[in-house]
C-alpha positions as CSV (number, residue, x, y, z in Angstrom):
1,M,-1.2,12.0,-22.0
2,N,1.7,14.1,-20.2
3,D,-0.7,17.4,-20.6
4,G,-3.6,15.6,-18.7
5,S,-3.6,13.9,-15.4
6,L,-3.5,10.3,-14.3
7,A,-7.6,10.3,-14.0
8,E,-7.5,10.0,-17.9
9,A,-5.4,6.5,-17.6
10,L,-7.9,4.9,-14.6
11,A,-10.7,5.9,-17.2
12,A,-9.5,4.0,-19.6
13,I,-9.0,0.7,-17.4
14,Q,-12.6,1.2,-16.0
15,R,-14.2,-1.5,-18.0
16,A,-11.3,-3.9,-17.0
17,V,-12.4,-3.6,-13.2
18,P,-15.9,-5.6,-12.7
19,Q,-18.6,-3.4,-11.0
20,P,-18.6,-5.7,-7.9
21,L,-15.5,-4.8,-6.9
22,L,-16.1,-1.0,-7.8
23,D,-19.5,0.7,-8.9
24,G,-19.9,3.8,-10.2
25,E,-20.2,5.9,-7.4
26,G,-16.4,4.2,-6.7
27,W,-15.1,5.5,-9.6
28,L,-16.1,8.6,-9.6
29,R,-14.9,9.5,-6.3
30,L,-11.3,8.0,-7.4
31,L,-11.2,9.7,-10.8
32,E,-11.9,13.0,-8.7
33,V,-8.9,12.3,-6.9
34,A,-7.3,11.0,-10.0
35,G,-7.9,14.1,-11.9
36,T,-5.8,16.2,-9.3
37,L,-2.6,14.1,-10.0
38,P,0.0,14.4,-12.7
39,A,-0.4,12.1,-15.8
40,V,3.2,10.7,-15.6
41,L,2.4,9.1,-12.2
42,A,0.7,6.4,-15.1
43,R,4.1,5.3,-15.7
44,R,4.7,3.7,-12.7
45,P,2.2,0.8,-11.3
46,V,-0.7,1.9,-9.4
47,G,-2.6,0.3,-6.8
48,L,-6.3,0.1,-5.9
49,E,-7.4,-1.2,-2.5
50,L,-10.6,-2.6,-3.4
51,R,-13.1,-3.8,-0.8
52,L,-14.2,-7.1,-0.7
53,A,-17.3,-6.5,1.4
54,G,-19.1,-3.6,2.2
55,D,-19.4,-0.2,0.1
56,A,-17.8,-0.8,-3.7
57,Q,-15.2,1.7,-3.6
58,A,-11.4,2.1,-3.5
59,D,-8.9,3.9,-2.2
60,L,-5.6,5.0,-4.9
61,V,-2.1,4.2,-4.3
62,V,0.8,6.1,-6.3
63,S,4.3,5.7,-6.6
64,A,7.3,8.2,-7.0
65,R,11.1,8.1,-7.3
66,P,11.7,11.7,-6.1
67,R,14.9,11.9,-7.9
68,E,13.4,10.9,-11.7
69,P,10.7,12.9,-13.7
70,D,8.0,11.7,-11.8
71,G,9.3,13.4,-9.1
72,R,9.3,16.6,-10.0
73,A,6.2,16.2,-11.6
74,L,4.9,15.2,-7.7
75,L,7.1,18.0,-6.2
76,A,5.0,20.5,-8.5
77,W,1.3,18.5,-7.4
78,A,2.6,19.2,-3.8
79,R,3.3,22.9,-4.3
80,S,-0.1,23.5,-6.2
81,A,-1.8,21.3,-3.6
82,G,-0.3,23.5,-0.6
83,M,0.9,20.8,0.9
84,A,4.1,22.4,2.1
85,E,5.9,20.1,4.1
86,L,6.1,17.4,1.5
87,A,6.7,19.9,-1.0
88,L,10.2,21.0,1.2
89,A,11.3,17.5,1.7
90,L,10.7,16.3,-2.0
91,E,12.7,19.5,-2.7
92,R,15.9,17.8,-0.5
93,W,15.2,14.9,-1.5
94,R,15.6,15.8,-5.4
95,S,18.8,17.8,-4.2
96,G,20.1,14.7,-2.7
97,F,20.7,15.7,0.8
98,G,18.9,15.3,3.9
99,W,17.8,12.0,5.6
100,L,15.3,11.1,3.1
101,A,17.6,11.4,0.0
102,W,20.3,9.2,1.9
103,N,17.9,6.6,3.5
104,A,14.9,6.1,1.4
105,D,14.4,4.7,-1.9
106,Y,10.8,5.8,-3.2
107,L,7.7,6.7,-1.9
108,L,4.0,5.8,-1.8
109,L,0.9,8.2,-1.4
110,E,-2.2,6.6,-0.6
111,F,-5.2,8.5,-1.2
112,D,-8.6,7.6,0.9
113,A,-10.6,8.3,-2.2
114,A,-13.6,6.1,-0.3
115,T,-13.8,8.4,2.4
116,D,-12.8,11.7,1.7
117,V,-11.8,12.8,-1.6
118,R,-10.3,16.0,-0.2
119,A,-8.1,14.9,1.9
120,P,-4.1,15.1,2.1
121,P,-2.7,11.3,1.2
122,C,-1.0,9.0,3.5
123,I,2.7,8.7,2.7
124,H,4.7,5.7,3.0
125,L,8.7,5.1,2.4
126,A,10.6,2.5,1.4
127,P,14.0,2.2,2.9
128,R,17.5,1.8,1.2
129,G,19.2,-1.8,1.6
130,A,15.8,-3.4,1.7
131,A,16.6,-6.9,1.3
132,N,14.4,-7.3,-1.9
133,E,16.0,-10.0,-3.5
134,G,15.3,-12.6,-0.7
135,P,15.2,-12.7,2.8
136,V,18.5,-12.3,5.4
137,A,18.8,-13.9,8.9
138,V,19.1,-10.2,10.6
139,S,18.0,-7.2,8.8
140,D,20.0,-4.2,8.3
141,N,18.2,-1.9,5.8
142,A,18.4,1.7,6.3
143,F,15.2,2.3,8.5
144,D,16.6,-0.3,10.9
145,A,19.7,1.7,11.4
146,D,18.2,5.1,12.6
147,P,14.4,5.0,13.9
148,A,15.4,8.1,15.4
149,G,15.7,9.6,12.1
150,L,12.9,8.0,10.9
151,V,9.9,8.9,12.9
152,G,11.7,12.7,12.6
153,A,11.6,12.3,8.9
154,L,7.6,11.3,9.0
155,A,7.2,14.0,11.4
156,A,8.4,16.3,8.7
157,L,6.4,15.1,6.0
158,S,3.1,15.5,8.5
159,G,4.0,18.6,10.0
160,A,2.8,16.9,13.5
161,P,5.6,17.1,16.4
162,P,7.6,13.9,16.2
163,D,6.4,11.4,19.2
164,P,9.6,10.1,21.2
165,T,7.6,7.1,22.1
166,A,7.4,6.1,18.8
167,V,11.0,6.0,18.8
168,E,11.1,3.9,21.4
169,G,8.3,1.8,19.9
170,L,10.3,1.2,16.5
171,E,13.2,0.3,18.7
172,R,11.5,-2.7,20.9
173,L,10.1,-3.7,17.0
174,L,13.2,-3.9,15.6
175,A,14.7,-6.1,18.6
176,G,11.6,-8.2,18.8
177,L,11.7,-8.7,15.2
178,P,12.0,-13.1,14.2
179,P,14.8,-14.0,12.4
180,F,14.0,-13.2,8.5
181,A,11.8,-10.5,9.2
182,E,12.2,-7.2,8.2
183,M,10.4,-3.8,8.7
184,F,10.5,-2.4,5.0
185,I,7.9,0.0,4.7
186,A,6.9,3.0,7.3
187,G,4.5,6.0,6.7
188,T,2.8,8.7,8.6
189,M,-1.3,8.3,8.1
190,I,-1.9,12.5,7.7
191,S,-5.4,12.4,7.6
192,R,-6.3,10.4,10.6
193,D,-6.2,10.7,14.3
194,S,-3.1,8.7,14.4
195,V,-0.6,10.9,12.5
196,R,2.2,10.8,15.0
197,S,2.3,7.2,15.4
198,P,4.1,5.6,11.9
199,R,2.5,3.2,10.6
200,V,4.9,0.4,9.8
201,A,5.0,-2.9,7.7
202,V,6.7,-6.0,8.5
203,R,7.1,-9.0,6.1
204,R,8.3,-12.5,5.9
205,L,6.2,-14.1,9.1
206,R,4.8,-17.2,9.9
207,P,1.9,-17.5,12.1
208,E,4.5,-17.7,15.2
209,G,6.3,-14.7,13.9
210,V,2.9,-12.6,14.1
211,A,2.4,-13.7,17.6
212,T,5.9,-12.6,18.3
213,V,5.4,-9.0,16.7
214,L,2.1,-8.3,18.2
215,S,3.2,-9.8,21.5
216,V,6.1,-7.3,21.5
217,M,3.9,-4.6,20.9
218,D,1.3,-5.5,23.5
219,R,-1.2,-6.7,21.1
220,S,-2.4,-9.4,22.5
221,E,-6.3,-9.4,22.2
222,V,-5.4,-8.4,18.6
223,A,-3.2,-11.4,18.3
224,E,-6.1,-13.8,19.4
225,Q,-8.5,-12.4,16.8
226,L,-5.5,-12.5,14.0
227,L,-3.9,-16.0,14.7
228,P,-6.5,-18.4,13.9
229,L,-7.0,-17.1,10.3
230,A,-3.3,-16.3,10.3
231,A,-2.8,-20.5,10.6
232,E,-5.3,-21.6,8.1
233,L,-4.1,-19.3,5.9
234,D,-0.5,-20.4,6.3
235,S,-1.7,-23.8,6.0
236,L,-2.2,-22.9,2.2
237,G,1.3,-21.6,1.7
238,A,0.3,-18.0,1.8
239,R,3.3,-15.5,2.9
240,L,2.0,-13.0,5.8
241,M,2.9,-9.9,6.4
242,L,1.5,-7.7,9.4
243,D,1.1,-3.7,9.5
244,L,0.7,-1.8,12.3
245,D,1.3,1.9,14.3
246,V,3.8,2.5,16.8
247,G,3.9,5.1,19.8
248,A,1.4,6.3,22.7
249,S,-1.1,7.3,20.4
250,A,-1.1,4.1,18.0
251,P,-4.6,2.5,17.7
252,A,-4.6,-1.1,19.3
253,F,-5.2,-2.3,15.5
254,A,-3.1,-4.4,13.4
255,G,-3.5,-5.7,9.5
256,L,-2.9,-9.0,8.3
257,E,-1.5,-8.8,4.3
258,V,-1.8,-12.7,2.8
259,H,0.6,-12.4,-0.2
260,H,0.6,-15.0,-2.8
261,T,3.4,-17.5,-2.3
262,R,4.3,-18.5,-5.9
263,S,4.7,-15.2,-8.0
264,Y,4.9,-11.3,-8.1
265,W,1.8,-9.3,-8.7
266,S,3.5,-8.0,-11.7
267,E,3.5,-11.6,-13.5
268,G,-0.3,-10.9,-13.7
269,R,-1.2,-14.9,-12.7
270,S,-4.2,-15.8,-10.5
271,D,-3.3,-19.1,-9.8
272,G,-3.4,-19.7,-6.1
273,W,-5.5,-17.0,-5.3
274,A,-8.8,-19.0,-5.1
275,P,-7.9,-20.8,-2.2
276,A,-7.2,-17.9,0.5
277,L,-10.4,-16.0,-1.2
278,D,-12.2,-18.8,-0.3
279,V,-11.1,-18.4,3.1
280,L,-11.8,-15.0,3.3
281,V,-15.6,-15.7,2.2
282,A,-16.0,-18.3,4.7
283,W,-15.1,-16.5,7.8
284,G,-17.5,-14.0,6.5
285,L,-14.7,-11.4,5.4
286,A,-15.8,-11.4,1.8
287,E,-18.5,-11.7,-0.6
288,R,-19.0,-14.3,-3.2
289,D,-19.3,-12.6,-6.0
290,R,-16.4,-10.1,-5.1
291,A,-14.0,-13.1,-4.5
292,D,-15.3,-14.6,-7.7
293,A,-14.4,-11.4,-9.7
294,A,-11.2,-10.7,-8.5
295,I,-9.7,-14.4,-9.7
296,G,-11.1,-12.9,-13.3
297,L,-8.8,-9.9,-12.7
298,P,-4.9,-10.7,-13.4
299,G,-3.3,-10.7,-16.5
300,S,-2.4,-8.1,-19.1
301,R,-4.9,-6.9,-21.5
302,G,-2.8,-7.5,-24.7
303,P,1.2,-7.5,-25.2
304,D,1.6,-3.5,-24.8
305,G,-1.8,-3.0,-22.6
306,P,-2.1,-2.6,-19.0
307,L,-1.0,-5.7,-16.8
308,F,-3.3,-6.3,-13.5
309,G,-2.4,-8.4,-10.8
310,I,-3.4,-8.8,-7.3
311,S,-1.1,-7.6,-5.0
312,H,-2.3,-9.0,-1.6
313,A,-5.5,-9.3,0.6
314,K,-5.4,-7.3,4.1
315,V,-7.6,-8.2,7.0
316,G,-7.7,-5.6,9.8
317,A,-8.7,-6.6,13.3
318,D,-9.2,-4.8,17.0
319,A,-9.9,-6.3,20.4
320,A,-13.7,-6.6,19.0
321,G,-12.9,-8.7,16.4
322,L,-11.9,-9.3,12.2
323,R,-12.5,-6.4,9.8
324,P,-13.9,-7.0,6.2
325,A,-11.1,-7.9,3.8
326,K,-9.6,-5.4,1.4
327,L,-7.8,-6.4,-1.8
328,Y,-4.8,-4.6,-3.2
329,L,-4.8,-4.8,-7.0
330,G,-1.5,-3.4,-8.8
331,I,-2.0,-2.0,-12.3
332,D,1.5,-1.9,-14.4
333,R,1.9,0.2,-17.5
334,V,-1.4,2.1,-17.0
335,H,-0.2,4.8,-19.2
336,A,-0.4,2.5,-22.2
337,A,-4.7,2.4,-21.8
338,V,-4.6,5.8,-23.0
339,E,-2.3,5.0,-26.3
340,L,-4.4,1.9,-26.7
341,H,-7.7,3.6,-26.6
342,A,-6.4,6.4,-28.9
343,G,-5.3,3.9,-31.3
344,Q,-8.8,1.8,-31.6
345,A,-10.6,5.2,-31.7
346,V,-8.8,6.0,-35.2
347,G,-8.9,2.1,-36.2
348,V,-5.4,1.6,-35.5
349,G,-4.4,-1.9,-33.7
């Protein structure tokens, strides 16, 4: 599949995703985007951002480590797609020099396939030194240590001038984090009006931590919308995260992420998700048939086949209220679907 595209792998798993979650039009849009991307990206986990209400469509998330083979393919793609800033950043990252090479671990590209198949992707970065093995009382990863460098790097990726108020916003956020909380993802939303406002994700929060972060960032009206839901989900043992933009151009918006308390998505387990999805249905944030379809997704498709897992659900909010929920489906070993399909076609396996 190295001579094809990512669309070949996604097409091979199409039947595994129930139609209530992703309809025919949604697949066409998704495959149009994936058809522009190198096939080697299927050898890392791929994510689908599914809607639990509204149009049954999805956005696409891929990952890469620039200094490994998929990074070389991503660099070639960035050049061919005319993304000069990303190509230059990847060249420097691959050389081992520059802020990204010294401070970032890997990157995620998020394509808004559901809304604009031709839009450039949003780019998210993960820091070196993140507390991935367990919580630490005071986070000290690479992004914590250099907020100004992070804002500059994100501005260079987007081609937009850096926003000095974003540095102040990040410093305020980091100073106000509750114990054990960590900012572990930061990105630039290239295709959106808030491109100059970094989007960050903070993990390991309880409802009181969600309240603290939103208060520090002057989002009290958003807190009023999210906190009752956060408290109910917390009572079920869910792990909570918060996504928000920082800087003067940042919208007064935040996203509450709901994660499984018992397992990581790549274990492919569905137990524990039904109560959380039931809450989202009861709040009118998810449709019943989609919640039921989601519960049937996790698991592997054979010992060497693709593995599906629910990464998290997310509910966005602004002062006007809560937005319909989204479900983030992680898929590991996507490339195996192509090999399995080819084997079945010739009567092997």
